C-alpha positions in Angstrom: -16.7 -5.6 -33.2 -18.7 -4.4 -30.0 -16.6 -2.4 -27.5 -20.0 -1.5 -24.8 -18.4 -4.2 -22.2 -15.0 -4.7 -23.5 -12.7 -4.7 -20.8 -10.5 -1.8 -20.6 -7.4 -3.1 -18.8 -4.6 -0.7 -20.2 -2.7 0.8 -17.3 -4.4 4.3 -18.5 -7.9 2.5 -18.2 -7.3 0.6 -15.2 -8.0 3.0 -12.1 -7.2 1.2 -8.5 -9.5 2.8 -6.2 -7.5 3.1 -3.2 -10.9 3.2 -0.8 -10.2 -0.7 -0.9 -7.1 0.5 0.9 -5.9 3.1 3.3 -6.3 6.9 3.6 -3.6 9.4 4.4 -3.0 8.9 7.9 -2.0 5.7 7.8 0.5 6.8 5.0 2.0 9.1 8.2 1.7 6.7 10.2 3.1 4.1 8.4 6.3 6.8 7.7 6.2 7.4 11.2 7.4 3.6 11.9 9.3 3.4 8.9 11.8 5.9 10.2 11.6 4.8 13.7 10.7 8.9 15.0 8.4 10.2 17.7 4.9 10.2 16.9 4.9 13.3 19.4 8.2 15.2 17.7 7.6 14.5 14.0 10.5 15.6 11.8 7.9 17.6 9.7 11.0 18.2 6.8 11.2 14.7 6.6 8.3 13.2 6.5 6.5 15.7 4.0 9.5 14.9 1.8 8.6 11.5 1.6 5.2 11.8 1.8 5.0 13.7 -1.4 7.5 11.2 -2.9 4.8 7.9 -2.2 2.0 10.7 -3.9 4.5 10.8 -6.8 4.8 7.0 -7.1 0.7 6.4 -7.0 0.3 9.6 -9.5 2.8 7.5 -12.3 0.7 3.9 -11.1 -2.4 5.8 -12.2 -3.7 5.1 -8.6 -7.0 6.5 -7.9 -5.5 9.1 -5.2 -8.7 10.9 -3.3 -8.8 14.2 -2.5 -7.9 13.8 1.1 -4.2 12.9 0.0 -3.8 16.0 -2.1 -5.5 17.9 0.9 -3.3 16.1 3.7 -0.4 17.1 1.3 -1.1 20.9 1.1 -1.7 20.5 5.3 2.0 18.8 5.6 3.3 21.7 3.0 1.5 24.5 5.9 3.0 23.1 8.7 6.2 22.9 7.2 6.3 26.0 6.1 5.1 27.4 9.7 8.1 25.5 11.5 10.9 27.6 9.2 9.0 30.8 10.1 11.5 32.5 12.7 9.8 32.4 15.9 9.1 35.6 18.1 11.1 36.4 20.7 9.9 36.8 23.8 10.8 36.3 27.6 7.6 34.5 28.5 4.7 32.4 27.7 1.9 34.7 26.6 -1.6 33.7 26.7 -3.2 32.7 23.4 0.3 32.1 22.3 0.2 30.0 18.7 0.7 26.2 19.2 3.4 24.2 17.6 1.8 23.9 14.2 2.6 19.9 14.6 0.1 19.7 17.9 -2.9 19.3 15.7 -1.6 16.8 13.5 -0.6 14.8 16.0 -3.7 14.6 18.0 -5.2 13.3 14.8 -2.6 10.5 14.6 -3.0 9.4 17.7 -6.6 9.4 17.2 -6.3 7.4 14.5 -4.1 4.7 15.6 -6.5 4.4 18.6 -9.3 3.4 16.3 -6.6 1.6 13.8 -5.4 -1.0 16.8 -9.3 -1.0 17.7 -10.7 -2.0 14.6 -7.6 -4.7 14.1 -8.4 -6.4 17.1 -11.8 -6.7 15.7 -10.8 -8.3 12.4 -8.6 -10.4 14.1 -11.0 -12.0 16.5 -13.4 -12.2 13.6 -11.1 -14.4 11.5 -10.5 -16.3 14.6 -14.2 -17.4 15.0 -14.8 -17.4 11.1 -11.7 -19.7 10.8 -12.3 -18.8 6.8 -8.4 -18.9 5.8 -5.5 -20.0 7.8 -2.7 -18.0 8.6 0.6 -19.1 6.6 2.5 -18.5 9.7 0.3 -21.4 11.9 1.7 -23.9 9.0 4.9 -23.2 9.9 5.6 -21.8 13.4 6.0 -25.2 14.9 9.1 -26.1 12.7 10.6 -22.4 13.2 10.5 -23.0 17.2 10.1 -19.9 19.3 12.1 -17.5 17.6 9.9 -17.5 14.5 8.6 -13.9 14.0 4.5 -14.2 12.9 3.7 -12.8 9.4 1.6 -9.7 9.3 -1.0 -9.1 6.5 0.4 -5.9 4.8 -1.2 -2.7 3.8 -1.0 -0.9 0.7 2.0 1.2 1.9 4.1 -1.3 2.6 3.5 -2.8 -0.8 4.4 0.5 -2.5 7.7 1.2 -0.2 8.5 -2.6 -1.6 7.7 -1.9 -5.3 9.9 1.5 -5.3 12.8 -1.1 -4.5 12.1 -2.9 -7.5 12.2 0.2 -9.4 15.3 1.3 -8.1 17.0 -1.8 -8.8 15.6 -1.7 -12.3 17.8 2.2 -13.3 20.9 -0.2 -12.7 19.5 -2.8 -15.6 21.1 -1.8 -19.3 18.0 -0.5 -21.2 16.4 -2.1 -24.0 16.1 -0.8 -27.3 13.0 -3.0 -28.5 9.5 -1.5 -27.7 7.9 -2.8 -25.0 4.8 -5.4 -25.6 1.4 -4.1 -23.0 0.1 -7.3 -21.2 -3.3 -6.5 -20.3 -3.8 -6.5 -16.6 -6.0 -9.2 -16.7 -3.8 -11.2 -18.7 -1.2 -10.4 -15.7 -3.7 -11.9 -13.2 -3.8 -15.2 -15.1 0.0 -15.8 -15.2 0.7 -14.4 -11.4 -2.1 -16.9 -10.7 -0.8 -19.7 -12.7 2.5 -19.2 -10.8 1.0 -19.3 -7.6 -0.6 -22.2 -8.3 2.8 -23.9 -8.6 4.0 -23.2 -5.6 2.2 -22.8 -2.0 4.0 -19.1 -1.3 5.9 -16.4 -3.7 8.3 -13.9 -2.6 7.0 -10.5 -3.7 10.2 -9.8 -5.9 9.6 -12.7 -7.7 6.5 -11.2 -8.8 8.7 -9.2 -11.5 11.3 -11.9 -12.7 10.0 -11.6 -15.7 9.8 -8.0 -16.3 12.0 -6.5 -18.2 11.1 -2.6 -18.2 9.3 0.1 -16.2 5.8 -1.0 -17.9 6.1 -4.7 -17.0 6.9 -3.4 -13.5 3.7 -1.1 -13.3 1.2 -3.3 -15.0 2.7 -6.4 -12.5 2.0 -4.4 -9.4 -1.6 -3.3 -10.4 -2.5 -6.6 -11.0 -1.3 -7.8 -7.6 -3.3 -4.6 -6.2 -6.7 -6.0 -7.9 -5.9 -9.8 -7.0 -6.0 -8.4 -3.4 -9.1 -6.4 -4.0 -10.7 -9.2 -5.3 -9.9 -11.4 -2.6 -7.8 -13.7 -4.6 -4.6 -13.6 -3.0 -3.5 -12.6 0.5 -0.1 -11.0 1.6 1.8 -11.1 4.7 5.1 -9.5 5.8 7.4 -10.8 8.3 7.3 -8.5 11.0 7.6 -4.6 10.0 9.5 -4.0 6.4 10.5 -7.6 6.3 10.2 -9.8 3.0 6.7 -10.0 1.7 5.2 -13.4 0.6 1.8 -13.4 -1.5 -0.3 -16.6 -0.6 -3.4 -17.6 -3.2 -6.8 -18.3 -1.4 -10.0 -19.2 -2.5 -12.1 -17.2 -3.6 -14.9 -16.2 -1.1 -18.6 -15.7 -2.4 -18.6 -12.0 -1.7 -15.5 -10.8 -3.0 -16.0 -8.1 -5.8 -16.0 -8.4 -9.1 -13.4 -7.4 -11.7 -12.9 -3.4 -13.1 -15.1 -3.8 -16.1 -17.3 -6.8 -15.1 -20.8 -6.0 -16.5 -21.8 -8.2 -13.3 -20.3 -5.6 -11.0 -23.6 -3.5 -12.3 -26.4 -5.9 -11.7 -29.1 -5.7 -8.8 
């Protein structure tokens, strides 16, 4: 049997490239927002520990962690080590005194935050002009009244945060002694799309309801990331760190091809 064009869909052979999502500065902004800390006074020990935990989870998921994520990890560790060093005791500030090691990072974050806000505003205006897809909150806002909080499109790190909670709950379940069957990711995508076709939307955690082990959770999460990349679904969240819901959408003509699809390499 010829293997040259076969779609390799095991977890180890299915890299999800993060250039379709966000970068290390976005992860830092996510952590700062999550912990409700002042961007100008970052608790570097806490943020560094949280950043490394996310990188570890990304590595466990076999995500294609770009070098810039690792460079940022090294930067954070370096800043943390400098903040732990005793400061020289001087009576007055001298010219050329070394700045707070966090300051350069803060400047980068503030600048990135400005560009990100501008890009999001332009994207929102483009969506309104194109009117290609109606946001789910528009369909229920009239029924919910003035107290309804509009849903926001979810970023990668909010998904990772929600997935970590799903993994943590698995630890409390009794372990199965039977070897788990590895479901190909494209098969899992079809299963999830079938579930979504039966409902207008599906809660994030409900996607994992039929998973009994860590491998099943990981395959489901990678399938969701691939569905987002292929523009098969859109994922929204009620406010910051609220419940996440997944909506099926008609796939646009310009959607990317699945990983391993020979059509993706044709001119």
